[in-house]
TIRORO-498002 format. One line per field, with one value per residue (C-alpha): x, y, z; residue number from 0; residue in one letter. Coordinates in Angstrom, 2 decimals. Each point is the difference from the previous one (the first is absolute). Layout:
BEGIN
X = c(X/...)
Y = c(Y/...)
Z = c(Z/...)
pos = c(NUM/...)
code = c(A/...)
//
This chain:
BEGIN
X = c(-37.17/3.35/0.14/2.81/0.41/1.54/1.20/2.36/-1.67/-0.38/0.77/3.59/1.79/2.00/3.41/-1.31/-0.28/-2.61/0.14/-2.89/-0.60/-2.06/-0.56/-1.13/-0.77/3.22/-1.02/-0.42/2.85/2.63/-0.83/-0.96/1.46/-1.44/-0.54/-0.95/-2.20/-1.47/-2.90/-0.24/-3.32/-0.93/2.94/0.45/1.34/3.71/2.73/2.30/2.22/0.06/2.01/0.29/0.47/3.66/0.07/0.43/-1.50/-1.62/-0.74/-1.87/2.35/-1.74/0.93/3.29/2.66/-2.58/-2.13/1.14/-2.14/0.96/-1.49/0.23/-0.79/-0.21/-2.79/-1.60/0.20/1.11/1.10/0.33/2.43/-0.73/2.60/0.31/-3.73/-1.45/-3.53/-0.21/0.20/-3.39/-2.27/-1.72/2.58/-1.06/1.75/-0.33/0.77/1.26/-1.88/-2.30/-2.19/1.39/-1.28/-0.31/0.00/-2.49/2.56/1.54/0.02/3.31/-0.16/3.10/-0.36/2.11)
Y = c(3.40/0.39/2.52/-0.11/3.06/-0.79/2.42/0.35/-1.98/1.32/-0.39/-0.37/-1.10/-3.21/0.58/2.71/0.14/0.47/0.09/-1.34/0.98/-1.61/1.58/-2.12/0.56/0.18/-2.71/-2.41/1.21/-0.39/-3.64/-1.73/-0.63/2.04/-1.21/1.11/-2.25/0.46/-1.33/0.29/-0.46/-3.67/-0.94/-1.09/2.46/-0.57/1.11/2.63/0.86/-0.24/1.69/-0.91/2.44/-1.00/0.95/-3.50/0.00/-2.50/0.51/-1.82/-1.35/2.13/3.27/-0.78/2.46/2.49/0.72/1.03/-0.11/2.20/1.37/3.30/-0.66/3.70/0.41/-3.42/-0.44/-2.77/0.76/-1.94/1.54/-1.47/0.48/-1.34/-0.55/-2.43/-0.34/-3.27/2.07/1.53/-0.84/1.34/0.12/-0.66/0.72/-2.65/-0.31/-3.53/-0.72/-2.95/-0.08/3.40/3.51/1.35/3.40/0.89/-0.21/2.41/-0.48/-0.26/-0.01/-0.46/0.74/-1.70)
Z = c(22.75/-1.74/-2.82/-2.54/-2.20/-3.38/-2.65/-2.93/-2.74/-3.51/-3.67/-1.15/-3.16/-0.09/1.53/2.29/3.77/2.69/3.78/2.05/3.61/2.75/3.39/2.95/3.68/1.98/2.44/-2.91/-2.15/2.70/0.74/-3.23/-3.40/-2.86/-3.52/-3.47/-2.10/-3.44/-2.01/-3.76/-1.83/-0.09/2.21/3.60/2.52/0.49/2.35/-1.48/2.95/3.79/2.71/3.67/2.89/-0.12/-3.70/-1.33/-3.49/-2.33/-3.70/-2.69/-2.64/-2.61/1.73/1.73/-1.09/-1.26/3.08/3.45/3.14/2.93/3.19/1.85/3.64/0.84/-2.56/0.53/-3.76/-2.31/-3.56/-3.20/-2.45/-3.43/-2.70/-3.54/-0.09/-2.51/-1.39/1.95/3.20/-0.74/2.92/3.06/2.77/3.58/3.26/2.70/3.69/0.62/3.21/0.43/-3.08/-0.95/-0.53/-3.54/-1.58/-2.71/-2.79/-2.46/-3.77/-1.82/-3.79/-2.14/-3.70/-2.65)
pos = c(0/1/2/3/4/5/6/7/8/9/10/11/12/13/14/15/16/17/18/19/20/21/22/23/24/25/26/27/28/29/30/31/32/33/34/35/36/37/38/39/40/41/42/43/44/45/46/47/48/49/50/51/52/53/54/55/56/57/58/59/60/61/62/63/64/65/66/67/68/69/70/71/72/73/74/75/76/77/78/79/80/81/82/83/84/85/86/87/88/89/90/91/92/93/94/95/96/97/98/99/100/101/102/103/104/105/106/107/108/109/110/111/112/113)
code = c(Q/V/Q/L/V/E/S/G/G/G/L/V/Q/A/G/G/S/L/R/L/S/C/A/A/P/G/S/I/F/S/I/Y/A/M/G/W/Y/R/Q/A/P/G/K/Q/R/E/L/V/A/L/I/T/P/G/R/T/T/T/Y/A/D/S/V/R/G/R/F/T/I/S/R/D/N/A/K/N/T/V/Y/L/Q/M/N/S/L/K/P/E/D/T/A/V/Y/Y/C/K/V/V/A/G/T/G/Y/W/G/Q/G/T/Q/V/T/V/S/S)
//
């Protein structure tokens, strides 16, 4: 069983910032890419950002330039820094280990008010 511990969600006004964190087992974290996904009410879950062990990053077009994904190998933690937040960013954000079919966190709610 792989447990991912997510934190950092909350309520913020448009234009504000939040930082999400996701801690993973070291044996998993050191080998696989880590990603952040989100799912808004009535919408499909979508990729927000991904980072490889070599720190190559991928972003959804909707967040590129506003969000930054990073990883701290010493802490076995991946972060998602979210700046210039928009109401459209409101969703449950999920951490994922990109391994086989993947391992998912339980999600953390991000709500952006207009």
